[in-house]
Structures are given as C-alpha cells and as structure tokens.
C-alpha positions, 0 to 999 in steps of 0.5 A: 520122163527118165531125165532132166532134159525131159523134165525141162522140156515137160515144163517148157512145154506146159509153161503156157498153162499156168499164170506166170509164175504160179504153179507150172509142175501144179498145172501141168500134173492136174492137167495129166491127172485130168487128161487121163482119167477123161473124166472125173467127179467135180468137187466143190474145189473144181475151180477156173483153169487158166489157160494163159500165154504171154502175148507177143507181137510179130512182125513181117520179115525176110527169109533165110537163105539156106535150102534144106536137103532133099528128103522123102516126105516122113510117113504119117500116122493115117489112123489119126484121121480116120472116124467112126463116129457121127450123127444119125442120117440127116443131122450131119450139119449139125457137127461145127467140128470133128476129128480125133487126138491120140484114143478119143474121136469126137464131134462138136454138135450145135442146133441147126435147122430142126436139130436142137441139141448141142454138146459134145460127144466123144468115143473112146477107144476100146480098152483105153476108158475106165468107166467106173465114175459111170458105172457108180452112176445113175442108170438111164436109157440111150435107145432102148440099152442101158447108159449112165448119167453122171451129173458130176461129170465134164470132158475136154473138148478141143474145139473149144481151145483156143490151141494155136499162137494166134490168140490170146486163151481165154480163161476157161471155166468148167461147167458141169452139166453131167455126161451120159456114157455108154458102151457100144458092143465094139468096146468103144465108151461113148461119152455125151455132155454140154447139154443144159440138163439130163434131157438135153444130153440124152436127146443128143445120145439119141441122135449118136451112131458109130461104126460108119467109116468116115475120116477127118478132111481137108482142103489141102493135100501135103506132098511133103512134111518135114522128116520125123514130124508125127500127127498127133491131133487132127480136126474139121470145124468151123462149119467145115471151112477150116482143117487143123493138123497138129505136129510133134518133131519127136516121140511125145512123153506120156504128158505131152501125148495127154494134150497133145494138141494145145500149142503144138509144135507145129501146126497146119491149118488151113482156112476159108479166105474170108474179109476178116482173114485178108485183114491181117495182111491188107496194106501189106505188100506180100514178102515172098512168093512161094510156088506162084502164092503170095506168101507172108513170114512173121517171127518175134518182134515187138510190132506187128499183127499177131500175138504168139506163143514166143519169141522162138515161134513163126508162121508162114502165111500163104494165100492159095485161091479162096484159101490161107495156109497158116503154119505155125512152129513153136521154134523156128529152130527145129521147124526152120522156114526152109522146110515151112517152104517146101511144105507149101511147095508140095501141097495142093489145094481144092476149094475151101468154101465147098467142103465137097472138094475136100479129101485127105490131107495126106 
C-alpha cells in the first residue's frame, strides 16, 4: 500500500467485514494476519468474528443502451484451476466442495456412505507456508510417516462462507478442534482440521492423497471475459452442483489477495436449476433475452427479491437449460451491464445436473 487511494480502496473493500462503525481497520488487519499465517495458536481472546454486510434490496430494471467495443477475451491464469489434492480412490463422493485460492488448494469433506470422516483439507504450495506451530506440537503418524497435531489450530474455509452478494453473512464463531499437518516430499504442507477430535482428524488424514493432477471444472465455458479480469478463486461445491469463479479487475493488494474470495469485484456462479432457484424469479417475466436465454438484470433499489452488497452492485441472472448463470458485480461502473451481456453471449453450457459433462471454464 503506497498511497491514500490504495488505503481508501482497501478500507472500502473490507468495510463489509466489520460491524457498522466499529473497527474497520482493526478487522482488516486481523484478517490479514490470520490469512498470512494460515493457522495460528488460539488464545483466550479468540472471539466470534463478525463478517457482516448491510442488506440492501434490489429490483429488476432495464439495461443501459451503451454497447461495449469489441475486444478479445482476457487471458486467464489457468494455474488457479489446477489441483493435485484429493481423497483416496473410491472416496471422492465425500467431497462437498473443492477448489483453489492463492497458494492454497482445499476440499471440504463430509460423511457419505461408508465414508465417516468429516473436515477440511488444505494443501499449501511449497515455500508458502510457515509450519512453526506444527513443528512445536505433538508428533503423530499418518500412513506411517511423521505428522504433527496442534490442538489449538484452525484454518479458513471459503466453502463455509457466504462470500457473494446474495446473502446476509452469518456470525462466524471459530471452533478450534485442532489440526493435523505434515510435509509432503514435494514441499507442500497438508493440513487437516474440522474433526471432532484427534481420532477424527487422523481418520480423514489417512484418506488424503496428493499428486494426482485434476482441475476445477464447471458446467459453463466462458468464451469472453472483460479485459483485465483476473481469476482469484475457483471452486466446485454443493455436491458438484455449483461452480464459483471470482475475479478482480486490477492487481490485488497483499491484503486483498489474503482474502480475495470475500465479496469479489466480479463473481460468476453457475448453479443447477431447482424449484428453489427458480422461485427467485417466480411470477416475474424475463426482463431481457440474451443469446436466446431468459435473463434478469438487478441493481440496487429499495424493493425486490435479493439482499445486495452495496448500492453500486448489480446482478445478471440467466436461465440456460437446467443451468442458471449468476453474474454478480460489486461496482457496475467497473463491470458494466454491456460487459456482462457479452459474457453471456460468449458462454456455452453443458448439463448442470451431470458433473461428468463439466469441463474447464476457459
């Protein structure tokens, strides 16, 4: 951060993470420290963290008439789609979410069938993680190699956060069940947390594997993105029924990179259409038709079906077969409607209910 403009922008970006009028700077600094360390020893001062937004209601409006000039799709960092973290063969159905942000791969695991483990697993890229709190903790074993157990550790999990603009984020109370971590021969640190006790953590750790190449997939292929859009976070979640792609429109500051998936400037979600999804537009005729698809454009207004991030934000909803594409922006002046419309016009869809048809989104 080198000037007042960057300071103002950073405070504005993180204002949503603090209660109204109380400690925006302190909250942002605390989050930066927590994300930079990844995991830390919990103390008696570890209190509930409030991730709050002021709910603002929106309504359907017409689109602007300006037409954006033709430009080529922006290059995307495909590295944020590459994964090597997974469960042992035959256990993948237990994953409810997986993805990557920054230097971190993660997956959220829940019991399924004969698989009884539950928790979160993280893989920190070589050279990006400081394991000092593990190395000073108790030694345990995972599949015959040395691992470490620290009962006072926790880790962030983006799959468990309401990081978009359509929900009022809940109060988050850190629960410190401890974590098990160990270094892979590649230099990657693997961390398992979220279990009820050490036995649960070790049971999940025994089913973790690293080194099998895979990728984040989506039921949509985006042939166009606004110039300068940079992918910062990608995940598949909800039992492989939803994909989330977060973008920034400019280089992120270190603070923004540390939690770039919280209220991103541009978020492209693709969800499987269900009765609950369609109920948002129930009784509301389509405002638009884009590329042959029924579409709705929402912006800030004191009446409507959604709670929004702020008065400058907007959302474009598009029904395409059994998929609904949801494009959400924090500031419509940075990602205007015409750019979002071009995203839809350049998009192709597969079957949102069948993950075997999904592929790379770019």
